[in-house]
C-alpha positions, 0 to 999 in steps of 0.5 A: 403235906397237901399242896394247900397246905404248902402254900399256905406255911412254905414248906417245901419237903424232898427225901433225898440221899447222900451219896458223897461228903456234905460238909457243915460245921457243927456247934462247936465250930468243928468241920463235920460230914453229913452220914451217907444216907436217906435224908430228908431237905425243907425248904421254906423258900429262903437262904437257908435249907435244912437237912435232915437225917436219923434214923428218927430224923434227930440230926439237922443242919441248915446248909446255903443253898449254894451248898446244898446246890454244889452238893447235888452238882457234885452228885453227893445229894440226890433228890429222889422225888 
């Protein structure tokens, strides 16, 4: 996506890697961890950030900005770009 497209849509995407436990609540309310491995981080500039993973990007969860910062600060989420 070009810089001008990002400016219009407000969407920012980063490649990242999960290296340790990053917890979320599943649709059933159970606490689960995002699997260790590659993921995408997408933000629309709000307080919620989407984490997308899976071989075809088939899994995703919205986490708070605070949860993303905590995972990054703990070394469990590494931004690659």
